[in-house]
N, C-alpha and C positions, 0 to 999 in steps of 0.2 A: 513522583507518580502523578501529581496533580496536573502536570503538563499533558498527561495522556489524553484527556478530553479534548484539548486543543489540537493535539496531533491527529486524533480520530476525525474530527470535523474537517481539518485542513486537508487530510489525505482524501477523504470522500469528496470534498468540494473540488479538489484538483482533478481527481479521477473522472468526475462527472463532466469535465470540459472536453473529454475525448470520446470518440466513438469506439475505440478499440476495447476489447475485453481485457480487463486488468484484474489479475488474480494473484493472491499471496498464497504460498504453500508453506505451512509450518506444522511440524509434528503430525503428519498424516491428515491435516485439515487443509481444505481449500477455501479461501475467503474471497468473496467478491469485494473488491476494494471500494466499489460504489455503494455498498451497503453499510450504512453507519452502524446499524445494529450488529452486523457480523463483525465489524472492526471492534466495537466496544467489548464484545464477549471474548475476543481472541488477542487483541493487541497488548502485548506485555513487553516492556522495554528490555527485559533480560533475554528474550527470545531472538532468534535469528530467522529471518524470513527470506524466501526465494520468490522473486517477482517473475510472473509469466504475463507477457503482454502480446496480444495478437490482434491485428487489424490494420486499417489504412494509415493511422497516425501513431503506430506503435513506438517508433523511435522518440517522437516528441513526448509521448505519454511516459515512457520509461524515464527519460531525463527529468521530467517534472516530478514524478513520484519519488525518485531517488533523492532529489533536492529536498523534498518535504521530510523524508525519513531522516536524512542527515541533519537537517535543521533541528529536529526533535530528538536527536541522539539515538535513533533506532537503527538496528543492524539490518541490512538488506543486501542480498546478492541477486544478480540477474540470471535467470535460467537461459540456456542457449537455445 
């Protein structure tokens, strides 16, 4: 779990490079991935997250966020 802080920071930093809206959906919560505080309070490695990305650079943003999640061993699926 000590890796969680590194994951939160890297996810938020990665997300901030994109103009698209990047939101995680987990257990009836929607988390703005660009919000470090939102991630800190909700990111748990045992949970599974659904990624919602909308905007001009959505494809690149999805790929980048998925990479960071995989790197940190977090489960993520992409919403259609």
